C-alpha positions as CSV (number, residue, x, y, z in Angstrom):
1,M,202.7,78.8,94.7
2,W,201.5,80.1,98.2
3,L,198.3,81.9,96.0
4,N,197.4,78.6,95.4
5,H,197.1,77.4,99.0
6,P,194.1,76.5,100.6
7,F,194.2,78.8,103.5
8,F,194.7,81.8,101.3
9,K,191.6,80.8,99.2
10,Y,189.4,80.0,102.3
11,V,190.6,83.7,104.0
12,T,189.9,85.6,100.5
13,G,186.1,83.7,100.1
14,I,185.3,85.0,103.6
15,I,187.1,88.5,102.6
16,L,185.0,88.7,99.5
17,L,181.6,87.1,101.6
18,L,182.1,90.0,104.1
19,I,182.7,93.0,102.0
20,T,179.2,91.7,99.7
21,L,177.5,91.2,103.2
22,Y,178.6,95.2,104.3
23,F,177.4,96.5,100.9
24,L,174.4,94.9,101.1
25,L,173.5,96.3,105.0
26,A,174.7,99.5,103.4
27,M,171.9,99.6,101.0
28,D,169.4,98.1,102.8
29,L,168.8,95.3,100.9
30,L,169.1,92.9,104.0
31,H,165.5,94.8,105.5
32,P,163.2,92.4,105.0
33,V,165.6,89.3,105.7
34,F,165.5,90.7,109.2
35,I,161.8,91.4,109.3
36,I,161.3,87.8,108.7
37,V,163.9,86.7,110.7
38,K,162.8,88.8,113.9
39,T,159.1,87.8,113.0
40,L,159.6,83.9,113.0
41,F,162.3,83.8,115.6
42,Y,159.9,83.8,118.9
43,P,157.7,80.9,117.5
44,I,160.2,79.0,116.3
45,L,162.4,79.5,119.4
46,L,159.5,78.2,122.0
47,A,157.8,75.8,119.6
48,G,161.6,74.3,119.2
49,F,162.0,74.0,123.3
50,L,158.3,72.6,123.6
51,Y,159.0,70.0,120.8
52,Y,161.9,68.4,122.8
53,V,159.6,68.6,126.0
54,L,157.0,66.4,124.3
55,Q,159.2,64.6,121.6
56,P,159.6,61.3,123.7
57,I,156.1,61.3,124.9
58,V,154.7,61.1,121.5
59,K,157.0,58.6,120.2
60,W,156.1,56.5,123.2
61,L,152.8,57.0,122.5
62,T,153.0,56.2,119.2
63,R,154.7,53.1,119.6
64,I,152.3,51.3,122.6
65,S,148.8,52.8,121.1
66,F,150.0,51.7,117.5
67,L,147.8,55.0,116.5
68,P,149.1,57.7,113.7
69,K,151.5,59.9,114.4
70,S,148.7,62.9,114.4
71,V,146.5,61.1,116.5
72,S,149.0,61.0,119.1
73,I,150.2,64.3,118.9
74,L,146.6,66.0,119.2
75,F,145.8,63.1,122.2
76,V,148.9,64.9,124.4
77,F,147.9,68.3,123.3
78,S,144.2,67.5,124.6
79,F,145.8,65.8,127.7
80,I,148.1,68.7,128.2
81,G,145.1,71.3,128.0
82,G,143.2,68.9,130.4
83,I,146.3,69.4,133.2
84,L,146.6,72.9,132.7
85,Y,142.6,73.6,132.9
86,A,142.7,71.5,135.7
87,L,145.6,73.7,137.2
88,Y,143.7,76.7,136.3
89,L,140.7,75.3,138.4
90,L,143.2,74.7,141.7
91,F,145.1,77.8,141.3
92,A,143.1,80.3,139.3
93,A,141.3,81.5,142.6
94,S,144.8,81.6,144.5
95,I,146.8,83.2,141.8
96,Q,144.0,85.8,141.4
97,K,143.9,86.6,145.2
98,Q,147.7,87.2,145.4
99,V,147.6,89.2,142.5
100,E,145.4,91.3,143.9
101,D,147.0,91.2,147.4
102,I,149.7,92.1,145.9
103,S,148.7,95.5,143.7
104,S,146.6,96.7,146.7
105,T,148.8,95.6,149.6
106,L,152.5,95.8,148.6
107,P,153.0,99.4,147.3
108,E,151.8,100.4,150.8
109,D,153.9,98.0,152.5
110,L,157.4,99.3,150.6
111,K,155.7,102.7,151.5
112,E,155.6,102.0,155.3
113,M,159.1,100.2,155.0
114,G,160.9,103.4,152.9
115,E,159.2,105.7,156.0
116,K,160.8,103.4,158.3
117,A,164.0,103.6,156.6
118,K,163.5,107.6,156.6
119,Q,163.2,107.4,160.2
120,K,166.7,105.0,160.6
121,V,168.4,107.9,158.3
122,E,167.1,110.7,160.3
123,E,168.0,109.0,163.9
124,N,171.1,108.0,162.6
125,D,172.1,110.8,160.0
126,L,176.2,111.2,160.7
127,G,176.3,113.8,157.3
128,M,176.9,111.8,154.9
129,L,173.2,110.8,154.1
130,S,170.5,114.0,153.2
131,V,167.0,112.9,153.5
132,E,165.9,115.7,151.2
133,S,168.2,114.2,148.7
134,I,167.3,111.2,148.7
135,Q,163.6,112.4,148.1
136,Q,164.5,114.3,145.5
137,K,166.3,111.5,143.5
138,T,163.5,109.2,144.2
139,A,160.7,111.6,143.2
140,S,163.2,112.3,139.8
141,F,163.3,108.4,139.2
142,S,159.6,108.0,139.6
143,S,158.7,110.9,137.2
144,N,161.4,109.8,134.6
145,L,159.8,106.2,134.8
146,M,156.4,107.3,134.1
147,Q,158.0,109.5,131.3
148,M,159.3,106.4,129.9
149,L,156.7,104.1,130.2
150,G,154.4,107.2,128.4
151,D,156.8,107.2,125.9
152,N,157.2,103.7,125.1
153,M,153.5,102.4,125.6
154,T,153.2,101.8,121.7
155,E,155.8,99.5,121.8
156,I,154.7,97.6,125.1
157,I,151.3,97.5,123.4
158,S,153.1,96.4,120.3
159,T,155.0,93.8,122.4
160,V,151.8,92.4,124.3
161,T,150.3,91.8,120.9
162,G,153.3,90.2,119.3
163,A,153.3,87.8,122.6
164,T,149.8,86.9,121.9
165,T,150.3,86.4,118.3
166,V,153.4,83.4,119.3
167,L,151.0,82.0,121.8
168,V,148.3,81.5,119.3
169,V,150.8,80.4,116.3
170,V,153.4,78.3,118.7
171,P,150.7,75.4,118.5
172,F,150.8,74.9,115.0
173,V,154.4,75.0,114.1
174,L,154.9,72.5,117.3
175,F,152.3,70.2,115.9
176,Y,154.2,70.2,112.6
177,F,157.7,70.1,114.3
178,L,156.4,66.9,115.9
179,K,154.5,65.2,113.1
180,D,156.8,65.9,110.4
181,D,160.6,65.7,112.4
182,A,161.8,62.8,110.7
183,R,161.7,64.2,107.3
184,F,164.1,67.0,108.2
185,V,167.6,65.0,108.6
186,P,166.7,63.8,104.8
187,F,165.7,66.9,103.8
188,L,168.9,68.3,104.8
189,M,170.7,65.7,103.5
190,K,169.6,66.0,99.7
191,A,172.2,69.5,99.8
192,I,174.9,67.3,100.9
193,P,177.6,65.6,99.0
194,P,177.6,61.8,99.2
195,K,181.2,61.5,100.7
196,W,180.1,63.8,103.4
197,K,176.4,62.7,104.0
198,E,177.4,60.0,106.7
199,E,179.7,62.4,108.8
200,I,176.8,65.2,108.5
201,S,174.0,62.9,109.7
202,L,176.2,61.9,112.7
203,V,176.9,65.2,113.7
204,L,173.2,66.2,113.1
205,H,172.1,63.3,115.6
206,K,174.9,64.1,118.1
207,I,173.0,67.8,118.2
208,D,169.3,66.6,118.6
209,D,170.1,64.0,121.5
210,T,172.1,66.8,123.2
211,L,169.3,69.6,123.0
212,S,166.8,67.2,123.8
213,S,168.9,66.1,126.9
214,Y,169.9,70.0,127.8
215,I,165.9,71.5,126.8
216,Y,163.9,68.3,128.5
217,G,166.6,68.6,131.4
218,Q,166.7,72.0,132.5
219,I,162.5,72.4,131.9
220,T,162.6,69.6,134.8
221,V,165.2,71.3,137.1
222,A,163.3,74.5,136.4
223,I,160.0,73.1,137.3
224,V,162.0,70.9,140.5
225,D,163.5,74.5,141.7
226,G,160.0,76.2,141.6
227,V,158.5,73.9,143.9
228,L,160.7,73.1,146.2
229,M,160.9,77.0,146.9
230,Y,157.7,77.2,146.8
231,I,157.1,74.7,149.5
232,A,159.9,76.7,151.6
233,Y,158.2,79.9,151.4
234,L,155.0,78.1,152.9
235,I,157.5,76.8,155.6
236,I,159.0,80.1,156.2
237,G,155.5,82.0,156.2
238,I,156.1,84.4,153.2
239,D,153.0,86.1,151.5
240,Y,152.1,85.4,147.9
241,A,154.3,82.1,148.2
242,L,152.3,80.9,145.1
243,I,153.2,83.5,142.7
244,L,156.9,83.7,144.0
245,G,157.1,79.4,143.3
246,I,156.0,80.3,139.7
247,F,158.4,83.3,139.0
248,V,161.3,80.8,140.1
249,T,160.1,78.1,137.6
250,L,160.0,80.6,135.1
251,T,163.7,82.3,135.3
252,A,164.8,78.7,136.7
253,V,165.1,77.4,132.7
254,V,168.2,79.6,133.1
255,P,171.0,77.4,134.6
256,F,173.1,79.4,137.1
257,F,171.4,82.8,137.3
258,G,167.9,81.9,136.9
259,P,167.1,80.7,140.2
260,I,169.1,83.9,142.0
261,I,167.0,86.0,139.5
262,G,164.3,84.4,140.8
263,V,164.4,84.9,144.4
264,I,164.7,88.8,144.0
265,P,160.8,89.5,144.2
266,A,160.8,87.1,147.1
267,L,163.4,89.0,149.1
268,V,161.6,92.4,148.2
269,V,158.3,91.0,149.8
270,S,160.1,89.4,152.8
271,L,162.0,93.0,153.6
272,T,158.2,94.7,153.9
273,Q,157.4,92.0,156.6
274,S,160.5,91.0,158.2
275,P,164.4,91.7,157.4
276,A,165.0,88.3,159.0
277,L,162.6,86.4,156.4
278,A,165.0,87.8,153.7
279,I,167.8,86.0,155.5
280,Y,165.2,82.6,155.5
281,V,165.1,83.0,151.4
282,L,168.3,83.3,150.7
283,V,169.0,80.5,153.4
284,S,166.3,78.4,151.2
285,L,167.7,79.3,148.2
286,V,170.9,77.9,149.0
287,I,169.5,74.6,150.2
288,V,167.2,74.2,147.1
289,Q,170.5,75.2,145.1
290,Q,172.9,72.1,146.7
291,L,169.4,69.7,146.4
292,E,169.2,70.7,142.7
293,G,173.0,70.3,142.1
294,N,174.1,67.0,144.1
295,L,170.3,65.4,143.5
296,V,168.0,66.3,140.8
297,A,170.8,67.5,138.0
298,P,173.2,64.4,138.0
299,V,170.1,62.0,138.0
300,V,168.5,64.6,134.8
301,F,171.6,65.2,132.8
302,G,173.9,62.5,133.7
303,K,177.3,62.8,131.8
304,R,175.4,64.0,128.4
305,L,175.8,67.8,128.8
306,N,179.4,68.1,129.7
307,I,180.2,72.1,130.0
308,H,182.5,73.7,132.4
309,P,180.3,75.6,135.6
310,L,183.0,78.4,134.5
311,T,182.4,78.4,130.6
312,I,178.5,77.9,131.8
313,I,178.9,81.5,134.0
314,L,180.8,83.3,131.1
315,L,178.6,82.6,128.2
316,L,175.5,83.5,130.9
317,I,177.6,87.0,131.1
318,V,178.2,88.0,127.9
319,A,174.6,86.7,126.1
320,A,172.8,88.9,129.0
321,A,175.2,91.5,127.9
322,L,174.1,91.1,124.1
323,Y,170.7,89.8,124.3
324,G,169.3,90.1,127.7
325,F,166.8,87.5,129.1
326,V,166.6,85.4,125.6
327,G,170.2,85.8,125.1
328,M,170.9,83.8,128.5
329,L,168.0,81.2,127.3
330,I,169.4,80.0,123.9
331,A,173.4,80.8,124.9
332,I,174.1,77.2,126.0
333,P,172.3,75.6,123.3
334,F,174.0,77.5,120.9
335,Y,177.4,77.2,122.3
336,T,176.7,73.0,122.5
337,I,175.7,73.3,118.9
338,I,179.2,75.3,117.8
339,K,181.6,73.0,120.0
340,I,180.0,70.0,118.5
341,V,180.3,71.2,114.7
342,V,183.6,72.1,115.8
343,V,184.8,68.9,117.4
344,H,183.2,66.9,114.9
345,A,185.1,69.5,111.9
346,I,188.5,68.9,113.8
347,D,188.3,64.9,114.0
348,I,187.7,64.9,110.1
349,V,190.5,66.7,109.5
350,L,193.0,64.7,112.4
351,R,191.4,61.6,110.4
352,K,192.6,62.7,107.0
353,K,196.3,63.3,108.6
354,G,196.4,60.3,110.4
355,R,196.4,61.5,113.7
356,T,194.1,60.8,117.0
357,P,190.8,62.4,116.9
358,L,189.9,64.7,119.7
359,K,187.5,63.8,122.9
360,E,184.9,65.8,123.5
361,N,185.4,67.7,127.2
């Protein structure tokens, strides 16, 4: 009878689950769960990214030195701390000077550029533009911006405090991620029926390998992009090259759109120096992206992350609309996990029916 068909049972179960979630949300019974998830999300996300960066180093050090894993982790932490301190000694003065210059000089440069633009508008006014209306809109925008900042000052302070808390908590979370990573899969396997253990274990190892490849590779690419853009900024003579290069590194962890977002401050700065300099910034971006796409990315990623560029673009657009920069950051790893799970689930069904499994593409 059709009522006993597995499809009908699964659909009924999903509908009942959705109805249950609806009533739980309506009665606000899941609010504590949301608070817990929101509190733990950023520390776990940042620690997870750093885990995949440091995991190969910790394994290599443990293997060649025969040190206990905990000691190897602490040694890696100390080494990274030493590198960061050395970088601080080398670049702190330059970064501080450039930040002070930006704070004091850039607003004046932007004001001067605005005055020049105003003069151009007055000289070439064809009746389509009104200097007074532009000034009114600018003043209104500035007033609204200041009011918004004032209204949200408590939220801004809370965000800064939360970010500081995350940075304090992350090293501890990361330490235990690195120390107890070998226990994760066996712990999950306890809840899996014996007939599914081999398949689930294969999927988990595939996810781990793919995430490791993506995160390690994307951070490597971001560093290369930042260094190359910094060199390009020095060559073309743009001000605040170091800070602008660091900004590119931070945004380039997002594929495709990250480097484009990263050069926006450089374009603003370049326009205060010379309009032609903005063209040089764009040319530098194109050259760096060509070097990354044809030399760096193939070496770092190989063929382990087989995602079509159009898929990446669409994922990032949707993720940005839903969750902003964080959404763009996690969109590709999340898609990769879903893809692996779905492909393996379909393969299991096809094998049971005696048909050829799918190929990942």
